[in-house]
C-alpha positions in Angstrom: 0.0 0.0 0.0 1.5 3.3 -1.2 1.0 6.5 0.8 1.0 10.0 -0.8 3.6 12.5 0.1 1.0 14.4 2.1 0.0 11.3 4.0 3.6 10.5 4.9 4.1 14.0 6.2 1.0 13.7 8.4 2.2 10.3 9.7 5.6 11.8 10.5 4.0 14.8 12.3 1.7 12.4 14.2 4.7 10.3 15.3 6.6 13.4 16.4 3.6 14.6 18.4 3.3 11.2 20.1 7.0 11.2 21.0 6.6 14.7 22.5 3.6 13.6 24.5 5.5 10.5 25.8 8.5 12.7 26.8 6.2 15.2 28.6 4.3 12.5 30.4 7.5 10.6 31.3 8.9 13.7 33.0 5.7 14.1 35.0 5.7 10.4 35.9 9.4 10.6 37.0 8.7 13.7 39.1 5.7 12.0 40.8 7.6 8.8 41.5 10.4 10.9 43.0 8.0 12.8 45.2 6.3 9.5 46.3 9.7 7.9 47.2 10.7 11.1 49.1 7.4 11.1 51.0 7.8 7.3 51.7 11.2 8.0 53.2 9.8 10.7 55.3 6.8 8.6 56.5 9.0 5.6 57.1 11.3 7.7 59.2 8.7 9.6 61.2 5.5 7.7 61.8 6.1 4.0 61.8 7.7 1.9 64.5 10.7 0.0 63.1 11.0 -3.7 63.7 14.3 -3.1 65.4 12.5 -1.0 68.0 10.0 -3.8 68.7 12.6 -6.5 69.1 13.3 -6.6 72.8 15.7 -9.5 72.7 18.4 -7.4 71.0 21.1 -5.7 73.1 20.8 -1.9 73.2 24.1 -1.4 71.3 22.8 -3.7 68.5 19.6 -1.7 68.3 21.3 1.6 67.8 23.5 0.2 65.1 20.5 -1.2 63.3 18.7 2.2 63.5 21.7 4.1 62.1 21.7 1.8 59.1 18.0 2.0 58.5 17.5 5.7 59.0 17.4 7.5 55.6 19.5 10.6 55.3 16.7 13.0 54.4 16.1 16.2 56.3 12.7 17.9 56.0 12.7 21.6 56.4 9.4 23.5 56.0 9.7 26.8 54.2 7.3 29.3 55.8 6.0 32.8 54.9 7.5 35.4 57.2 4.4 37.3 58.2 2.0 34.5 59.1 4.2 31.3 59.2 2.1 29.6 56.5 4.1 26.7 54.9 4.8 27.6 51.3 7.0 24.6 50.5 9.0 21.8 52.0 12.7 21.3 51.4 13.9 17.7 51.4 17.7 17.8 52.0 19.9 14.8 51.1 23.7 14.8 50.8 23.4 15.1 47.0 20.6 17.6 46.6 17.9 19.9 48.0 14.4 19.4 46.6 12.0 22.2 47.3 8.5 21.0 46.7 5.8 23.7 46.8 2.6 23.2 48.7 -0.3 22.1 46.5 -2.3 25.2 47.1 0.6 27.5 46.1 0.4 28.5 42.4 3.3 30.6 41.3 4.3 31.2 37.7 8.1 30.7 37.1 8.1 34.2 35.4 6.9 36.0 38.6 9.6 38.3 40.0 12.0 38.0 41.8 12.3 34.2 41.1 14.6 34.4 38.1 16.4 37.7 38.8 17.1 37.0 42.5 16.8 33.3 43.3 18.1 31.7 40.1 20.5 34.4 38.7 21.8 36.1 41.8 21.8 33.3 44.5 22.3 30.1 42.6 24.1 32.0 39.7 26.8 33.3 42.1 27.3 29.9 43.6 27.7 28.5 40.1 30.3 31.2 39.3 32.3 30.3 42.4 32.1 26.5 41.5 33.1 27.2 37.9 36.2 29.0 39.1 37.0 26.1 41.5 36.6 23.7 38.6 38.9 25.7 36.4 41.5 25.7 39.2 41.1 21.9 39.6 39.7 22.1 43.1 36.4 20.4 42.2 35.2 18.2 39.3 33.1 19.9 36.6 30.3 17.5 37.5 30.3 18.9 41.0 29.3 22.4 40.0 26.0 23.4 41.5 23.0 23.2 39.2 19.2 23.3 39.3 16.1 21.8 37.7 12.7 23.5 37.8 9.8 21.1 37.5 6.5 22.8 36.5 2.9 22.0 36.0 2.0 24.1 33.1 3.8 27.4 33.8 3.5 27.0 37.6 6.5 25.9 39.7 6.0 22.6 41.5 9.5 21.7 42.5 13.0 23.2 42.5 15.8 20.6 42.6 19.3 22.0 43.4 22.1 19.5 42.8 25.7 19.6 44.1 25.2 22.2 46.8 28.3 20.7 48.4 28.3 23.0 51.5 25.9 23.0 54.5 26.0 26.8 54.6 24.6 26.8 51.1 21.6 24.8 52.2 20.7 27.4 54.8 21.1 30.2 52.2 19.1 28.4 49.5 16.2 27.6 51.9 16.2 31.1 53.4 16.3 32.9 50.0 13.7 30.5 48.5 11.4 31.4 51.4 12.0 35.1 50.8 11.6 34.8 47.0 8.3 32.8 47.3 6.9 35.3 49.7 7.8 38.2 47.4 6.4 36.3 44.4 3.0 35.8 46.2 2.9 39.4 47.1 3.6 40.4 43.5 0.8 38.1 42.3 -1.6 39.6 44.8 -0.8 43.1 43.8 -1.5 42.3 40.1 
């Protein structure tokens, strides 16, 4: 069966459209799976009694060793609005990255100031500059330079992942400036 040139173009366009849809859905699925596994770690760590805590036949020193092995290294830090203490997002901190997951009721467009100009360009951008200089001088690997990924739902920010923060002081600065930026962004949305 022969297809006309127009039919072949339509089939190619349809195929490209399907590939784009798969990619888009794949990213969403990966983000959802990551969020579920992060929440599972948090729930496992905070609300369930571990079997090692129930086993009374173990010696106390064995129990503490078991707990250290089982305890995931995830630190949850709520990011609150300054004026009323409302939780805007939660930061999940692991040794590799900081994931800032916005609360479901918070809808903020990535283009709302001062997100890009302050948080991405000035705060993370300056850290990236310092890391690039260190990489050029051979102090760190190029793969260790700080970087970020913004996961969105439509144009709204859902999650900010900051990889390779490397220094504990940076976590504090990132979380504090994220809270300040999100608060200002909400104020700018409410003004408009």
